[in-house]
N, C-alpha and C positions, 0 to 999 in steps of 0.2 A: 498523732499516730502515724506510722509509715505504711507504705504500700504493702510490705511484707506482713505487717499486722493484719490488715484487711484481707490479705491473701489467705492467710491461715485461718482467720476467723470465718470468712464468707464464701471461700471457694472450697467445695468439698474436696478433702484431701484424699490421696490414694497411698500414701506412706507417711511414716512418722518423720521421714527426713527428706523432703524434697530438695532439689538442687536450689531453687528459689533465687535464681538470678533474674533481675528484672530487665527484660529486653525492650529497648528503645526502637531499634530498627534492624533490618536485615537485608543484605545485598549480595548477590553472587553466592560465594562460598563462606561469607563472614556474617557475624552477629555483633551487634553493639548494645552494651548495657546502658542504663541511664546516666552512668559516670563517664561514658565515652570510651570505656574499655572495649577492645576488639577481641572477638574470638574466631578462630578458624574452626568452621563447622565440619566435623568429621562424621556426623550421623544424618545430616539432611532430614530433620524431623522424623527419624526412623524410616529411611528410604521413601520419603514423600517428595522432597524437592530434588528430583533427578536433574532438573535443568538449572538448578540453583535458586536462590530467593530472588523473587521480583523480577524475573526476566522481563525485559521491555516488551517483547512480542506477547507474552502472556498478559501483562498489564494492559496492553492495547486492546487484546481480544475481550477482556473483562469489561473495560470502558465501553467498547463499542456495543456489547450486549446490554450494558446497564442503560444505554439510551433507547433501547428497544422495550424490553420488559424484563422483570424478575419472575417471581412465582405467579402463576395465573390458574392452575387447576392440578388436582391429583395426577400422578404420573400415568400416562397411557391413555388419557382421554382426548387431549387435544395434540394436534401436530405442533411441536415446538421445533423450529428448525435447528437449534444448537444440538439437541438430542439426535435428530435424524443424521446431521452431518458427521457427529462424532461416532455414532453406531456404525454408519457406513464407512468411515475410515478405519475403525477397529477391525471390522470383518474383512477389509481389503488387505489387511495385514495378518490375516489368520487363515489357517486351513479351511477348506470349503465347508466341512461340517460344523464349524463354529460361525454360524451365520445370523444369529438371532441374540440381541444383547438385551438384558433386563438391567436397568440402571438402579442402583441403591444409594443409600447415603454413605455407607461404610463398607469396609471389607467383612466385618462380622456380620452385617446385614445380608451381604452377598452369600456368605456361608449358610445362613438361615434359609435364604430362599432356594439354594441349591438342594439343601437337604429335603425341603418340602417338594421340590420338583422330582427329585430321584425317587421319593417314596410314592408320589402320585403317578409317575410314569411306569414305574415297575410293579406297583401293587404290593410291594414288600415294605417291611418296617425295620429291618436290622441294618445297621451301619458299621462299618469298620473304619477305624483310624489308627494312628500309631503313636506309640510311647514317644514323649519329648517332643510332640508336635504341638504348635500353637495355631489355633484358628479364630481366636477371639473370646470375648468374655460374657457374651449374652448366653442365656440359658442353653439353647441348643449348641452354639459353638463351644461353650464351657464343658458340655457333655462329651464333646470330642477331644478336648484338650487332653494331651498325653502325660498328665502329672496329677497324682492323687492329692498332693499338698494343695494345689489350687482348687481342685474339685470339691474335696471333702466338706468344706465349710458350707456349701450351697446344695448339698443333697436333700431331697431326692432330685436327681437330673432325669434326662430322658432315659427310658429303658432301652434294651436292644443294642447298645453300644459295645462293640469289642475293641479293645486296644491291644494292637499287635506290636511286636518288636520290629522297629525300623531296620531295614536291610537285613531280614531274616527270612529265607525262603521257607523253612519248615512252618512257620506261623501263617503262612499264606493259606494253609489248609483250612483255617478258621473262616475264610471267605467261601460261602456256600451258596446254593441256589435259593436261600432265604435272604441273602444279602442285597439290599437295595443299591447301596453304593459303597465305594472305598474312596476315603478323603485322604489325600496325601499331599505332602510338600515335595517339590522336586530337589530341594536342599533344605535340611533342618536348620533354618536360620536361628531360632532362639535356643537351640542346643549347643550354638557355638559354631556354626557353619559346618555341619556334617553332611558329607557328599556321599550318596549311596552308590553301590557298584551297578554298572549296566546290566549284569547278570540278573540282579534282584529287580531292577526296573522292568526288564523284559518279563520276568516271572510274574510280576504283579499284573502286568497288561494281559499276559497269557490266562492267568486265573480268573480275571474279570470277564474275558471273552467266554471261558468255559462255563461260568456260572450265570452269565448275563447280568452281572452287577455293573452299574455304570461307574466309570472311573472319573473322579472329581479332583482336578489338580488345583491346589491352592498356590496361586503366584501372586498373591497379594503383596509380598514383600520382594519377590524376585523378578517380578515383570518390569517391563519398560527399560530393558538394557542393563539392569542391575548386575547380571551374571556374565555379560559379554556377548549375548544375542538379545534380540529384542524380547523374546519369550525363552525362558529356561528350557521348556520341552523341546526346543529346536535341537538342543544338544543331545537329547535322550532318545531320538528315533521313535517317537510315538506321539500321538494326538489325543488329548483327553476327551471324554464325552462332554464334560462340563468344565469351563475354565473359570476360575475366580480371581477378580482383580480388585485393587484397592490402591490405597497410599498414593503412589506417583500417578494413578489415574486421572485425578482431578487437577493436575498441574500445580498443586499447593492449596487447592481447595477440597472440601470433603466430598468424596465421590467413590462408588463401589460398583461392582457389576458382576453378575454371572451371566456366562455366555454359553450357548449350546446350539443344536440343530433346531431349526423352526418346528420340525415334526415331534421333537421332545418337548420344547417350550410350549406348544399350543395347548398342552393339557392343563395349564393354568388358567385357561380362558373359559372353562365349562366345567359343570358339575363338581364344584360350584363355579359360578361366574366370579370373576375377581379372586381367583384362588390364591393369588399374592398381590398385595396392594401396598403402596407407599405414597405419602403425601409429597414429600420433598426429593425423592429419589430422581436422579437425573435433572437436578436443578439446572435451569439454562445458563446461569453464570459459571457453575461448575463444569458443565459440558463444553462451554466456549473455552474456558481455561484449559481444560484437559485436552481438547483437540489442538490448541495451540502448543501445548506441551509435546504431544505426540508428533506434530509436524517439525518441531525444533529437533527432537531426537533423530528424525530421518534426514531433515535437510542439512542439519550441521554434522551429520555422521558421528554423533556423540558415541554411539554403541561401538564403532569400529576401533576406538582407542581404550576401551575399557581395560582390556586384558594387558595392554602395555602399561597403563598407569597402575594396574594392581601389581605387576612385576616390579615397578619401582618401590612400592611399599614392601614387598617381599625381600628385595635386595637390600634395603636400608635398615629394616626391623630386624637386626641381629645382635643379640646381647645374651650374656650367660643367664640372666634372669627370664628371659623369654623362653618358655618351653616349646612353643610351636607357633606358627603363623598358618591358619587354615584360611583358604581363600576360594571363592567362586566368583571371579570377576571382582568388582569392587563391593563385595560382600565379604568382610574379612574379620576373622576373630584372632586376637592376640592373646595367647594363653599364658597365665601366670600360675604360681604355685597354689593360690587360693584367694577367696573373695577379699580378704582383709588387705592382702598385697595389692590386688588389682584395684580396689576402691582408693587406696592411698595414692596410687599411680593416676588414677583418673581425676582425683582432687588436685594433685600437684600440676597435672596438665591443665585443668581449668585455670588454676592460678596463673599459669604462664600463658594463657590465651589460646589454648587448644581444647575444643570442646567435645568430649565423648561420653561414652556410657557403658553399661554392661549388658549381658544377654540374660533373659528370663530363666532359662534352664542352664545357663553356664556362667554364673556370677564371677567365676574365675577368670573370665575372657573379656578383654576390652573390645568394644564394638568399633569397627571402622566400616562406614557406609556413606561416604561423602557424595555431594553432587557430582554427577558424571562429568561435568566440565570443570572439575578440579584441575589446575595446572600442575605441570611437574615441579614447578617452583614452590607451590603450595603444599604438595606432598612432602618435598624435602623439608620445608619448614616444619610440618607436623611431625615427621619423623625425628627431626633434631630435637624437638621439645620432648617427645616420649622418651628418647635415649637419654636427654639431659636429666629428666625426672628419675629414671632408673638408676643413674649414677649418683 
């Protein structure tokens, strides 16, 4: 029997047609399969490997922490220096009201924690989110998800959720004094990189202030330089009440977080005590890796070059079959006429050694979200393969 057989038999499957390439190793912006074939990675584990795969500085941080300890106690009970160092580094690179970090295992768990925090702090139960937004697949996060196709099979979900049209000012009237929070993405990634107007962004912020609803910003996919600034909200002129992080947060290891002001966050400590709890959240190895990743982004000024690299993609990806190229930094959607065409192009690219995928709510769009340290030469290589597949 082959590894593929055991993979299909014993690893729970999420679709009938997994990509099913058996990966042997990864380094920088490349993957290698068990046959030695190389793939240029254009999706970085879905915006996880922002500093590339197996960066030496991240490996060194992991190895150093391994010599000290791994898991010792549930999150929040003992002082574990990797958590403290990383939380401090995060808040030093955030506005002053985002000063208290709650580490989780994943972005979806950060969403769940933030929903509880907002309900507990405001004393309200209603929540607003937006159509075609993705926030995770757990029950609460799925309740927020902006697509009935994905929600319907798992009903009943959380009550009191309003799904508003993204970038629609009139829909904001559905945010009321009964709304605990508004959960939004600064860019709708899974819709195929849809960028809202600043007019609408300002209107959302204004409506939240009028009604007392907390504004929760989901930067799980856009954070850590992906859009051309360390945090996407820096380009939008506002600061959220609660910030959600994940994916690149762990430097390639599983880690999520929700971040708020300490005066908001402290409501989780009493009535009841342990209002939110996790065993492995903020695992010391993950925090050590994440801190090394954040330091790399800053020290190597990777974020400073994101937009110029995005411009190379936009300049080269010109073809009659390409309907549009939407980009917010190195979060890029290449639009084709439909899913069948896009899937055929993705498969052809993989065959030629360029690894990509599609978007959950935009299956007609090819996803490009490479490590931020991808070189100009690697960008040209990727684009040449894509264009060759189109021809």
